[in-house]
Backbone as a ProteinNet text record, in pm:
[ID]
protein_1_A
[PRIMARY]
MPKAERKANHGDEKLYALRHSTAHVMAGAVLDLFPGAKFGFGPPVADGFYYDFDLPRPLTPDDLGTIEAKMRDVVKEDAPFEHRVMGVPEALTFFGDRKQDYKVDQIK
[TERTIARY]
85	0	89.2	85.5	165.8	132.4	230.3	211.7	92.7	64.2	-43.7	-181.5	-187.7	-314.7	-325.9	-448.7	-471.3	-603.6	-617.4	-740.7	-852.4	-970.8	-1084.8	-1118	-1092.4	-1131.3	-1026.2	-933.5	-831.3	-868.4	-993.8	-1040.4	-1046.4	-1113.6	-1120.6	-981.7	-969.1	-837.7	-769.9	-846.3	-786.9	-741.4	-821.7	-783.3	-662.6	-661.4	-547.6	-420.1	-429.3	-313.4	-265.8	-358.5	-321.9	-248.5	-300.9	-237	-99.3	-89.7	38.8	139.8	97	185.5	227.5	134.3	165.7	267.9	259.7	360.7	498.6	505.9	633.6	683.8	592.9	632.3	689.8	623.6	672.6	809.6	826	954.5	1065.3	1038.3	1138.1	1171.1	1068.8	1090.3	1175.6	1144.2	1221.2	1366	1387	1523.3	1599.4	1531.9	1597.1	1637	1551.3	1575.6	1668.1	1668.3	1749.8	1828	1933.8	2012	2055.7	2046.2	2080.4	1962.9	1844.2	1724.3	1703.1	1658.6	1627.8	1476.4	1424.7	1281.2	1243.7	1137.5	1078.5	955.8	846	720.2	655	580.6	513.2	390	295	179.3	63.5	-21.3	-151.8	-234.1	-315.6	-403.2	-543.8	-637	-777.9	-804.4	-726.5	-754.8	-637.7	-552.5	-440.9	-320.4	-208.9	-86.8	4	107.5	210.5	343.3	448.5	580.6	664.6	735.6	832.4	967.6	1031.9	1163.9	1262.3	1385.7	1496.6	1578.1	1573.8	1636.9	1749.8	1837.6	1949.1	1907.2	1783.7	1731.8	1580.2	1516.8	1370.1	1314	1199.1	1131.1	1071	1061.1	996.7	871.4	783.5	666.8	707	816.4	862.2	901.9	958.1	996.7	876.2	763.1	644.2	603.9	608.3	578.6	680.9	806.2	912.7	895.6	861.5	838.8	719.7	613.2	495.4	529.7	605.3	644.7	729.6	820.3	903.6	817.4	718	627	554	509	439.5	532.8	659.7	757.4	774.4	783.2	799.3	678.1	559.3	437.1	432.4	477.3	477.9	567.9	669.2	758.6	686.7	575.6	491.9	571.2	664.8	742.8	654	671.4	587.8	627.3	529.1	553.8	567.6	660.3	680.1	663.4	568.4	550	640.9	722.3	815.7	813.4	796.7	799.8	942.5	996.1	1132.2	1129.6	1217.5	1240.3	1322.5	1330.3	1403	1548.4	1623.5	1764.9	1780.1	1697.4	1704.7	1666	1561.5	1518.5	1625.6	1689.6	1797.2	1911.9	1946.1	2051.9	2007.9	1885.8	1832.9	1837.8	1781.3	1776.9	1911.2	1987.9	2120.5	2212.5	2207.7	2288.7	2253.4	2128.9	2081.8	2093.3	2155.7	2179.1	2049.3	1943.9	1814	1802.5	1871.1	1882.7	1748.6	1655	1525.3	1448.6	1459	1393.7	1456.7	1588.5	1656.2	1606.5	1594.6	1543.5	1400.4	1317.3	1179	1174.5	1261	1262.5	1308.7	1410	1460.2	1353.4
-117.9	0	123.8	206.2	327.8	417.4	496.1	583.5	677.6	719.6	814.9	751.6	619.1	551	497.9	480.1	416.2	343.9	245.7	168	247.8	235.4	313	282.8	160.9	126	169	253.6	299.4	431.4	468.3	589.1	707.3	812.3	933.8	998.2	1103.6	1166.2	1209	1268	1315	1198.2	1093.7	976.2	907.7	896.9	837.6	917.8	1050.9	1136.8	1121.1	1110.5	1090.6	958.2	853.5	722.5	722.4	784	791.5	870	983.8	1066.3	993.5	922	848.9	739.2	675.3	575.3	640	762.3	833	871.1	914.1	946.6	823	709	585.5	548.3	559.2	525.2	614	742.1	832.4	797.1	761.6	722.3	595.9	499	374.5	402.6	488.9	521.2	591.3	679.4	745.3	643.7	547.4	447.7	335.5	307.1	198.7	251.9	332.1	384.2	268	291.5	187	100.1	127.5	52.6	66.5	-39.8	-39.7	-46.6	35.2	40.9	-42.2	-119.6	-191.4	-114.4	-185.5	-121.4	-63.1	44.8	106.7	183	116.7	189.2	203	302.8	304.9	186.8	131.3	20.5	50.7	-38.2	-14	20.8	-36.2	-9.6	55.1	124.7	193.7	200.8	146.4	145.1	38	5.4	-82.4	-45.2	-95.8	-73.7	-197.7	-238.8	-347.7	-285.7	-338.3	-290	-405.5	-376.2	-467.5	-401.7	-461.8	-404.4	-493.3	-438.1	-518.3	-630.3	-623.5	-728.3	-727.9	-837.6	-839.7	-739.2	-685.5	-596	-677	-612.6	-671.7	-590.4	-641.4	-561.4	-427.2	-423.3	-296.7	-196.5	-246	-157	-83.5	-150.3	-86.8	36.2	28.3	145.2	255.4	217.4	315.1	384.1	307.2	364.8	460.2	419.3	506.5	636.1	628.1	748.6	840.2	782.1	861.3	927.1	853.9	911.6	1032.2	1020.5	1133.5	1253.8	1230.4	1339.8	1406.8	1325.5	1379.3	1464.5	1415.6	1489.8	1622.8	1624.2	1748.6	1854.9	1811	1907.2	1985.3	1931.8	1998.1	2039	1955	1981.9	1964.3	2049	2036.1	1913	1858	1749.8	1812.7	1762.1	1812.8	1697.6	1712.1	1613.4	1653.4	1560	1589.7	1475	1508.2	1408.3	1404.8	1282.9	1266	1177.4	1205.4	1114.3	996.5	893.5	772.6	802.1	875.2	898.9	970.2	1071.4	1145.9	1056.7	975.7	886.4	781.6	728.4	631.5	693.6	816.7	887.1	916.6	966.8	1002	881.5	770.1	652.3	580	586.1	525.7	594.6	728.4	804.2	770.2	730.4	697.1	547.8	476.3	331.6	253.3	296.4	230.4	135.7	22.5	-73.1	-125.9	-151.6	-204.2	-100.4	26	131.8	142.1	131.6	135.2	20.3	-99.4	-213.8	-189.6	-130.1	-101.7	-4	96.2	197.1	135.4	52.1	-12.8	-102.3
0	0	0	-103.9	-106	12.2	54	169.7	152.1	29.1	5.7	25.6	30.3	47.1	189.5	235	363.7	357.4	441.6	441.8	508.1	454.4	503.4	648.7	695.8	832.9	936.1	898.1	992.2	1057.9	1055.5	1122	1027.9	1076.3	995	989.7	915.2	892.8	1023	1114.3	1240	1326.4	1334	1413.2	1350.6	1219.9	1150.2	1179	1171	1197.4	1341.6	1435.6	1576.2	1594.5	1535.2	1546.5	1481.2	1366.8	1296	1379.7	1432	1514.2	1641.6	1702.5	1825	1798.7	1683	1646.6	1638.3	1584.9	1577.6	1716.4	1804.4	1941.9	2009.2	1991.7	2052.8	1995.7	1865	1803.6	1859.7	1876	1933.2	2076.7	2153.6	2293.2	2300.3	2216.9	2215	2175.4	2077.8	2035.4	2148	2222	2336.1	2442.9	2467.8	2572.8	2527.6	2398.4	2342.3	2222.5	2248.6	2136.3	2046.1	1918.5	1822.7	1783.2	1840.7	1801.6	1651.8	1590.5	1447.4	1431	1339.7	1315.3	1194.3	1208.5	1096	1051	1035.1	998.4	1122.8	1106.2	1219.1	1177.2	1116.9	1063.6	1162.1	1137.2	1203.2	1151.9	1237.7	1200	1251.4	1225	1255.9	1401.2	1494.5	1636.1	1708.9	1637.3	1701.4	1609.3	1653.8	1575.6	1634	1559.1	1612.7	1549.6	1605.6	1549.8	1571.8	1468	1479.8	1513	1617.5	1657.4	1661.3	1630.5	1653.3	1764.8	1883	2001.5	2050.1	2134	2183.8	2278.7	2327.1	2415.2	2406.1	2446.6	2447.1	2548	2515.1	2609.3	2723.4	2838.8	2956	2987	3070.7	3110	3171.9	3246.5	3304.5	3196.4	3086.7	2977	2919.7	2914.6	2855.2	2934.4	3067.3	3150.5	3131.8	3116.7	3094.7	2959.6	2858.4	2725.4	2729.8	2795	2804.6	2877.1	2985.5	3058.8	2971.2	2894.9	2804	2696.6	2646.3	2547.6	2606.1	2730.8	2795.2	2807.1	2840.4	2847.9	2712.4	2607.6	2472	2434.3	2464.1	2430	2504.8	2630.3	2709.2	2647.6	2572	2506.1	2396.9	2348.2	2247.6	2122.5	2083.7	1962.7	1840.1	1740.5	1620	1537.6	1469.9	1374.6	1237.5	1160.7	1025.5	927.8	837.2	730.4	615.9	573	464.9	365.8	239.9	133.6	79.8	69.9	19	-103.3	-195.4	-305.7	-254.9	-335.9	-295.8	-260.8	-342.7	-306.7	-172.2	-148.3	-22.1	96	79.1	186.7	217.2	114.4	136.7	214.7	183.2	256.3	399	415	546.9	641.4	597.9	684.6	689.7	581.8	582.6	682	685.5	780.6	925.1	946.5	1081.8	1112.3	1020.4	1035.6	1056.2	987.1	993.1	873.5	886.1	775.9	725.4	815.1	772.6	691.2	730.3	653.4	514	507.8	377.8	290.8	349.2	273.3	224.9	309.8	270.5	153.7	157.6	51.9	-79.9	-71	-193.7	-252.4
[MASK]
++++++++++++++++++++++++++++++++++++++++++++++++++++++++++++++++++++++++++++++++++++++++++++++++++++++++++++

């Protein structure tokens, strides 16, 4: 499914945007807590969102509370979200520079 498309049952535009943004907040929190984390897929879905991570160790139930707390801290910062469209070469460089191998594979 191209990025410009989304499934109709994933909520209205505002709910979809909230879910998408929340997935990004979670990814940032995980990266802060687990430097070197690798991101896989992380789309909004019909009842929320999910993200695939490659981490240095398995998550524990305690980690989930820590991640949620970090997400709340990030949200309190009220940093703006910026939507940016990239061409393939720019996206490969962007994610390659960040050592996000799975994202590079997805783009290719």
